[in-house]
C-alpha positions as CSV (number, residue, x, y, z in Angstrom):
1,X,-47.6,-57.6,-86.0
2,X,-48.2,-57.8,-82.3
3,X,-47.9,-54.0,-81.9
4,X,-50.2,-53.4,-84.9
5,X,-52.8,-55.9,-83.5
6,X,-52.7,-54.2,-80.1
7,X,-53.2,-50.7,-81.6
8,X,-56.1,-52.0,-83.8
9,X,-57.8,-53.5,-80.7
10,X,-57.4,-50.3,-78.7
11,X,-58.8,-48.3,-81.6
12,X,-61.8,-50.7,-81.9
13,X,-62.3,-50.6,-78.2
14,X,-62.4,-46.8,-78.2
15,X,-65.0,-46.9,-80.9
16,X,-67.1,-49.4,-78.8
17,X,-66.8,-47.2,-75.7
18,X,-68.0,-44.1,-77.6
19,X,-70.6,-45.8,-79.8
20,X,-73.3,-43.3,-78.9
21,X,-71.1,-40.4,-79.9
22,X,-70.0,-41.8,-83.2
23,X,-73.4,-43.6,-83.8
24,X,-71.7,-46.9,-84.7
25,X,-73.3,-49.9,-83.1
26,X,-70.8,-51.7,-80.8
27,X,-71.8,-55.1,-82.3
28,X,-70.7,-54.0,-85.7
29,X,-67.4,-52.7,-84.4
30,X,-66.7,-55.9,-82.3
31,X,-67.4,-58.3,-85.2
32,X,-65.3,-56.3,-87.6
33,X,-62.5,-56.1,-85.1
34,X,-62.5,-59.8,-84.6
35,X,-62.4,-60.4,-88.4
36,X,-59.6,-58.0,-88.9
37,X,-57.4,-59.5,-86.2
38,X,-57.9,-63.0,-87.3
39,X,-57.4,-62.0,-90.9
40,X,-54.0,-60.6,-89.9
41,X,-53.1,-63.8,-88.2
42,X,-54.1,-65.8,-91.3
43,X,-52.1,-63.6,-93.6
44,X,-49.0,-64.0,-91.4
45,X,-49.0,-67.7,-92.4
46,X,-49.8,-69.1,-88.9
47,X,-50.1,-72.8,-89.2
48,X,-52.0,-73.3,-86.0
49,X,-54.9,-70.9,-86.8
50,X,-57.4,-73.7,-87.6
51,X,-56.9,-75.5,-84.3
52,X,-57.1,-72.2,-82.3
53,X,-60.3,-71.1,-84.1
54,X,-61.9,-74.5,-83.6
55,X,-61.4,-74.4,-79.8
56,X,-62.5,-70.7,-79.6
57,X,-65.6,-71.4,-81.7
58,X,-66.7,-74.2,-79.4
59,X,-66.4,-72.0,-76.3
60,X,-68.2,-69.2,-78.0
61,X,-71.0,-71.5,-79.3
62,X,-71.7,-72.7,-75.8
63,X,-72.0,-69.1,-74.5
64,X,-74.2,-67.8,-77.3
65,X,-76.6,-70.8,-77.2
66,X,-76.9,-70.3,-73.4
67,X,-77.7,-66.6,-73.8
68,X,-80.1,-67.2,-76.6
69,X,-82.1,-69.7,-74.6
70,X,-82.1,-67.5,-71.5
71,X,-83.3,-64.4,-73.5
72,X,-86.1,-66.5,-75.0
73,X,-87.3,-67.6,-71.5
74,X,-87.2,-63.9,-70.3
75,X,-89.3,-62.9,-73.3
76,X,-91.8,-65.5,-72.4
77,X,-92.1,-64.0,-68.9
78,X,-92.7,-60.6,-70.5
79,X,-95.4,-62.0,-72.8
80,X,-97.2,-63.7,-69.9
81,X,-97.2,-60.4,-67.9
82,X,-95.2,-61.6,-64.9
83,X,-93.5,-58.2,-64.7
84,X,-96.8,-56.4,-65.0
85,X,-98.1,-58.4,-62.1
86,X,-95.0,-57.6,-60.1
87,X,-95.5,-53.9,-60.7
88,X,-99.2,-53.9,-59.7
89,X,-98.4,-55.8,-56.5
90,X,-95.7,-53.2,-55.5
91,X,-98.1,-50.3,-56.1
92,X,-100.8,-51.9,-54.1
93,X,-98.6,-51.8,-50.9
94,X,-98.8,-48.0,-50.8
95,X,-95.3,-47.5,-49.4
96,X,-93.4,-44.3,-48.9
97,X,-90.4,-43.5,-51.1
98,X,-87.8,-44.8,-48.7
99,X,-89.4,-48.2,-48.1
100,X,-90.4,-48.5,-51.7
101,X,-86.8,-47.9,-52.9
102,X,-85.6,-50.5,-50.4
103,X,-88.2,-53.0,-51.6
104,X,-87.5,-52.4,-55.3
105,X,-83.8,-52.6,-54.8
106,X,-84.1,-55.9,-52.8
107,X,-86.3,-57.4,-55.6
108,X,-83.7,-56.3,-58.2
109,X,-80.9,-57.9,-56.2
110,X,-82.6,-61.3,-56.0
111,X,-84.3,-61.2,-59.4
112,X,-81.1,-60.5,-61.2
113,X,-79.6,-63.8,-59.8
114,X,-82.4,-65.7,-61.5
115,X,-82.8,-63.9,-64.8
116,X,-80.1,-61.4,-65.7
117,X,-79.1,-58.0,-64.4
118,X,-79.8,-56.1,-67.6
119,X,-83.4,-57.4,-67.9
120,X,-83.9,-56.8,-64.2
121,X,-82.7,-53.2,-64.5
122,X,-85.1,-52.5,-67.4
123,X,-88.1,-54.0,-65.5
124,X,-87.4,-52.3,-62.1
125,X,-86.6,-48.9,-63.6
126,X,-89.9,-49.0,-65.5
127,X,-91.6,-49.6,-62.1
128,X,-89.6,-46.9,-60.5
129,X,-90.6,-44.4,-63.1
130,X,-94.2,-44.9,-62.2
131,X,-93.6,-44.3,-58.5
132,X,-90.7,-41.8,-58.1
133,X,-90.3,-38.3,-59.3
134,X,-87.4,-35.8,-59.5
135,X,-84.3,-36.5,-57.6
136,X,-85.8,-39.5,-55.9
137,X,-86.2,-41.1,-59.3
138,X,-82.5,-40.7,-60.0
139,X,-81.6,-42.1,-56.6
140,X,-83.9,-45.1,-57.2
141,X,-82.5,-45.7,-60.7
142,X,-78.9,-45.7,-59.3
143,X,-79.9,-48.0,-56.5
144,X,-81.5,-50.5,-59.0
145,X,-78.4,-50.5,-61.2
146,X,-76.1,-51.3,-58.3
147,X,-78.5,-53.9,-56.7
148,X,-78.9,-55.7,-60.1
149,X,-75.2,-55.8,-60.7
150,X,-74.5,-57.1,-57.2
151,X,-77.2,-59.7,-57.5
152,X,-75.9,-61.0,-60.8
153,X,-72.4,-61.3,-59.4
154,X,-73.1,-64.2,-57.1
155,X,-75.2,-66.3,-59.5
156,X,-73.8,-68.5,-62.3
157,X,-76.5,-67.2,-64.6
158,X,-77.0,-63.7,-63.2
159,X,-74.5,-61.9,-65.4
160,X,-72.7,-62.5,-68.7
161,X,-69.4,-62.4,-66.9
162,X,-70.3,-65.1,-64.4
163,X,-71.8,-67.2,-67.2
164,X,-68.5,-66.9,-69.1
165,X,-66.4,-67.9,-66.1
166,X,-68.8,-70.7,-65.1
167,X,-69.0,-72.2,-68.6
168,X,-65.2,-72.0,-68.7
169,X,-65.0,-74.2,-65.6
170,X,-63.3,-71.5,-63.4
171,X,-65.8,-72.3,-60.6
172,X,-68.9,-74.4,-60.0
173,X,-72.4,-73.0,-59.5
174,X,-72.2,-73.9,-55.8
175,X,-68.8,-72.2,-55.4
176,X,-69.8,-68.9,-56.9
177,X,-73.0,-68.8,-54.8
178,X,-71.2,-69.9,-51.6
179,X,-68.2,-67.5,-51.9
180,X,-70.0,-64.7,-53.7
181,X,-73.3,-64.2,-51.9
182,X,-72.1,-62.5,-48.7
183,X,-69.8,-60.0,-50.5
184,X,-72.6,-59.2,-53.0
185,X,-75.1,-58.9,-50.2
186,X,-72.8,-56.6,-48.2
187,X,-72.3,-54.4,-51.3
188,X,-76.1,-54.2,-51.8
189,X,-76.8,-53.4,-48.1
190,X,-74.1,-50.7,-47.8
191,X,-75.0,-49.0,-51.1
192,X,-78.8,-49.1,-50.5
193,X,-78.3,-47.6,-47.0
194,X,-76.4,-44.7,-48.5
195,X,-79.0,-44.2,-51.2
196,X,-81.8,-44.2,-48.6
197,X,-80.1,-41.3,-46.8
198,X,-80.2,-39.2,-49.9
199,X,-84.0,-39.4,-50.5
200,X,-86.0,-36.2,-50.2
201,X,-89.7,-35.6,-49.5
202,X,-91.9,-38.4,-50.8
203,X,-92.2,-37.8,-54.6
204,X,-95.3,-39.9,-54.8
205,X,-97.4,-37.7,-52.5
206,X,-98.5,-35.4,-55.3
207,X,-98.8,-38.2,-58.0
208,X,-102.3,-39.3,-59.0
209,X,-103.2,-42.7,-57.7
210,X,-104.1,-45.2,-60.4
211,X,-105.5,-48.6,-59.7
212,X,-104.6,-51.4,-62.1
213,X,-105.3,-55.1,-61.9
214,X,-103.5,-58.0,-63.6
215,X,-105.0,-61.4,-63.2
216,X,-103.4,-64.6,-64.5
217,X,-105.2,-67.8,-65.4
218,X,-104.2,-71.1,-63.9
219,X,-102.5,-72.1,-67.2
220,X,-100.6,-68.9,-67.4
221,X,-99.3,-69.4,-63.8
222,X,-98.1,-72.8,-64.8
223,X,-96.2,-71.5,-67.8
224,X,-94.6,-68.8,-65.6
225,X,-93.6,-71.3,-62.9
226,X,-92.2,-73.7,-65.6
227,X,-90.2,-70.8,-67.1
228,X,-88.6,-69.9,-63.7
229,X,-87.9,-73.6,-63.0
230,X,-86.0,-73.7,-66.3
231,X,-83.3,-71.5,-64.9
232,X,-82.5,-74.2,-62.4
233,X,-81.8,-76.7,-65.1
234,X,-78.3,-75.6,-66.2
235,X,-76.6,-76.5,-62.9
236,X,-78.4,-79.9,-63.0
237,X,-77.1,-80.4,-66.6
238,X,-73.6,-79.5,-65.4
239,X,-73.9,-82.2,-62.7
240,X,-74.9,-84.7,-65.3
241,X,-71.7,-83.8,-67.3
242,X,-73.7,-82.0,-70.0
243,X,-73.0,-78.5,-71.1
244,X,-75.2,-76.1,-69.1
245,X,-76.9,-74.7,-72.2
246,X,-78.5,-78.2,-72.7
247,X,-80.4,-77.5,-69.4
248,X,-81.8,-74.2,-70.7
249,X,-82.6,-75.7,-74.1
250,X,-84.6,-78.4,-72.3
251,X,-86.4,-75.7,-70.4
252,X,-87.3,-73.8,-73.6
253,X,-88.6,-77.1,-75.0
254,X,-90.7,-77.9,-72.0
255,X,-92.2,-74.4,-71.7
256,X,-92.9,-74.4,-75.5
257,X,-94.8,-77.7,-75.2
258,X,-96.8,-76.4,-72.3
259,X,-97.7,-73.3,-74.3
260,X,-98.8,-75.5,-77.2
261,X,-100.8,-77.7,-75.0
262,X,-102.7,-74.9,-73.2
263,X,-103.2,-73.0,-76.4
264,X,-105.1,-76.0,-77.8
265,X,-107.1,-76.7,-74.7
266,X,-107.9,-73.3,-73.1
267,X,-110.4,-70.8,-74.5
268,X,-108.4,-68.0,-76.1
269,X,-110.7,-65.3,-74.6
270,X,-109.8,-66.5,-71.1
271,X,-106.0,-66.1,-71.4
272,X,-103.0,-64.6,-73.2
273,X,-101.7,-67.9,-74.3
274,X,-101.7,-67.2,-78.0
275,X,-98.0,-67.1,-78.7
276,X,-95.9,-67.7,-81.8
277,X,-92.3,-68.6,-81.1
278,X,-91.2,-66.6,-84.1
279,X,-92.5,-63.5,-82.5
280,X,-90.6,-64.3,-79.3
281,X,-87.3,-64.9,-81.2
282,X,-87.8,-61.7,-83.0
283,X,-87.7,-59.8,-79.8
284,X,-84.4,-61.4,-78.6
285,X,-81.5,-58.9,-78.6
286,X,-79.4,-60.4,-81.5
287,X,-77.1,-57.4,-81.5
288,X,-75.9,-58.2,-78.0
289,X,-75.2,-61.7,-79.1
290,X,-73.1,-60.4,-82.0
291,X,-71.2,-58.2,-79.6
292,X,-70.4,-61.1,-77.4
293,X,-69.2,-63.2,-80.4
294,X,-67.1,-60.3,-81.8
295,X,-65.5,-59.5,-78.4
296,X,-64.7,-63.2,-77.6
297,X,-63.1,-63.7,-81.0
298,X,-61.1,-60.4,-80.8
299,X,-59.8,-61.2,-77.3
300,X,-59.1,-64.8,-78.5
301,X,-56.9,-63.3,-81.3
302,X,-54.9,-61.3,-78.7
303,X,-54.4,-64.5,-76.7
304,X,-53.2,-66.4,-79.8
305,X,-50.7,-63.6,-80.5
306,X,-49.3,-63.8,-76.9
307,X,-50.4,-60.3,-76.0
308,X,-52.5,-61.4,-73.0
309,X,-49.6,-63.4,-71.7
310,X,-47.4,-60.3,-71.7
311,X,-50.2,-58.4,-69.9
312,X,-50.5,-61.2,-67.3
313,X,-46.7,-61.2,-66.7
314,X,-46.6,-57.4,-66.1
315,X,-49.7,-57.4,-63.9
316,X,-49.4,-60.6,-61.9
317,X,-45.9,-61.7,-62.5
318,X,-44.6,-65.1,-63.8
319,X,-45.5,-66.9,-60.5
320,X,-48.1,-64.7,-59.0
321,X,-48.5,-64.6,-55.2
322,X,-51.9,-64.5,-53.6
323,X,-51.7,-60.7,-52.9
324,X,-51.0,-60.0,-56.5
325,X,-53.9,-62.1,-57.7
326,X,-56.2,-60.3,-55.3
327,X,-54.9,-56.8,-56.1
328,X,-55.0,-57.6,-59.9
329,X,-58.7,-58.7,-59.6
330,X,-59.6,-55.6,-57.6
331,X,-57.8,-53.4,-60.1
332,X,-59.6,-55.0,-63.1
333,X,-62.9,-54.5,-61.3
334,X,-62.3,-50.8,-60.8
335,X,-61.0,-50.6,-64.4
336,X,-64.4,-52.0,-65.6
337,X,-66.0,-48.7,-64.6
338,X,-64.2,-47.3,-67.6
339,X,-64.0,-50.3,-69.9
340,X,-66.7,-52.9,-70.7
341,X,-66.6,-55.8,-68.3
342,X,-67.2,-58.5,-71.0
343,X,-63.9,-58.0,-72.8
344,X,-62.1,-57.6,-69.5
345,X,-63.5,-60.9,-68.3
346,X,-62.7,-62.6,-71.6
347,X,-59.1,-61.3,-71.3
348,X,-58.8,-62.2,-67.6
349,X,-59.7,-65.8,-68.4
350,X,-56.3,-66.0,-70.1
351,X,-54.4,-63.5,-68.0
352,X,-55.2,-64.9,-64.5
353,X,-53.1,-68.0,-63.8
354,X,-54.8,-69.7,-60.9
355,X,-56.9,-72.8,-60.3
356,X,-58.4,-71.5,-57.0
357,X,-62.1,-71.0,-57.6
358,X,-62.3,-68.5,-54.8
359,X,-60.0,-66.1,-56.8
360,X,-62.2,-66.5,-59.8
361,X,-65.3,-65.7,-57.7
362,X,-63.5,-62.6,-56.5
363,X,-62.8,-61.7,-60.2
364,X,-66.4,-62.2,-61.1
365,X,-67.5,-60.1,-58.1
366,X,-65.1,-57.3,-59.0
367,X,-65.7,-57.0,-62.8
368,X,-69.4,-57.6,-62.2
369,X,-69.9,-54.8,-59.7
370,X,-66.9,-52.4,-60.2
371,X,-68.6,-51.0,-63.3
372,X,-71.4,-49.7,-61.1
373,X,-69.1,-46.8,-60.0
374,X,-69.7,-45.0,-63.3
375,X,-73.0,-45.0,-65.3
376,X,-71.1,-46.1,-68.4
377,X,-69.3,-48.9,-66.6
378,X,-72.1,-51.5,-66.9
379,X,-74.8,-52.4,-69.4
380,X,-77.3,-51.9,-66.6
381,X,-76.1,-48.3,-66.1
382,X,-76.2,-47.5,-69.8
383,X,-79.8,-48.8,-70.2
384,X,-80.9,-46.9,-67.0
385,X,-79.4,-43.8,-68.4
386,X,-81.4,-44.3,-71.6
387,X,-84.6,-44.8,-69.7
388,X,-84.3,-41.9,-67.3
389,X,-83.1,-38.9,-69.3
390,X,-82.2,-36.9,-66.3
391,X,-79.7,-39.7,-65.2
392,X,-76.6,-38.2,-66.9
393,X,-73.0,-39.1,-66.3
394,X,-72.7,-36.1,-64.0
395,X,-75.8,-36.8,-62.0
396,X,-74.9,-40.5,-61.5
397,X,-71.4,-39.5,-60.4
398,X,-72.9,-37.2,-57.8
399,X,-75.6,-39.6,-56.6
400,X,-74.4,-43.2,-57.1
401,X,-70.6,-43.3,-57.3
402,X,-69.9,-43.0,-53.6
403,X,-72.5,-45.7,-52.6
404,X,-71.1,-47.9,-55.4
405,X,-67.5,-47.4,-54.3
406,X,-68.3,-47.9,-50.6
407,X,-70.2,-51.1,-51.4
408,X,-67.4,-52.3,-53.7
409,X,-64.8,-51.8,-50.9
410,X,-67.1,-53.5,-48.4
411,X,-67.5,-56.5,-50.7
412,X,-63.8,-56.9,-51.1
413,X,-63.3,-56.8,-47.3
414,X,-66.0,-59.4,-46.7
415,X,-64.5,-61.7,-49.4
416,X,-61.1,-61.3,-47.7
417,X,-62.5,-62.2,-44.3
418,X,-64.2,-65.2,-45.8
419,X,-61.0,-66.3,-47.5
420,X,-58.8,-66.0,-44.4
421,X,-61.4,-67.7,-42.1
422,X,-61.8,-70.7,-44.3
423,X,-58.3,-71.2,-45.7
């Protein structure tokens, strides 16, 4: 049954990878894959299935609730035009292409550590499309993808992979920021420098200048500030020995109460405060949540069958030495350029046998940024490809793969230097 389960997983994974070609949503494939694998386990007469599913369900619930609350807060920021204000402020600076790309990439790097790298990519690519043209637009889009992935890798809430590892207790919020920031920043700086060298004549010189204003009322600014403050609550909840998602749920509640208060006390013609929570929830990407659920349960089935233990033994050995742990993490990161980093991370949580949080930070760094080397290797790359039609697999390979690879190698070196200096 182990061989059959492995073949089924590989087949499902292939269907997920080529979802655009076969026009089958990856969320549907992932959930069906999970159900089939656990159905096989049940039919085999396994007496420990209930215990295994109970533990797996608890872990998955914590992740899904966390993501659902985070997505809700991001949608509130969209509704209250924070990203529109950011776009207008950037345009008002009147910068040339090189400095504009550096500024946009820098914002993407830090913003993705607060919200998530996927939302950051969507917002910053939308801004880039209004400013850059031609080849410079492709360069800017590639720089945004790599910067967003790098920024999400050093934050406990910046990427789904870091969220997964943080919630699993592999490292603390302080540890991932302390050990991950310098490698992530070095990746960002090296890749951005190489992108900047590729820029051609300012593409915005011939573009018509448009002037747009976005003004926020005092109450709207308070709501936006409270929304951003909510993202600081999960680490505080963790310190209070509560699951981190309780912090975000508290944030959603506080922001919702603020919205209700201002909606009843401020004239509607003076603000955009009219907001129904049902509309916000309707905009949340439920298909992504289904994908996470399906993948986590599918990988959990492989772990229950002992397949992940066999992979761990072959990749890291029975008693892995430090160099094998480092090499294995770097290899998995590079492999994430081909395969989705979420299932790789889910599998690695059972494959990697170490309690050293610095190794787990390295894994988060690798799987979170290694996918940047190919446009299909990260969710940020895929969404950028959909937003910029000229950003094809071939054009990304030509423009972005070298900066991504150079930045990836630099980040590994910086992590190694940190490790040996403070060991």
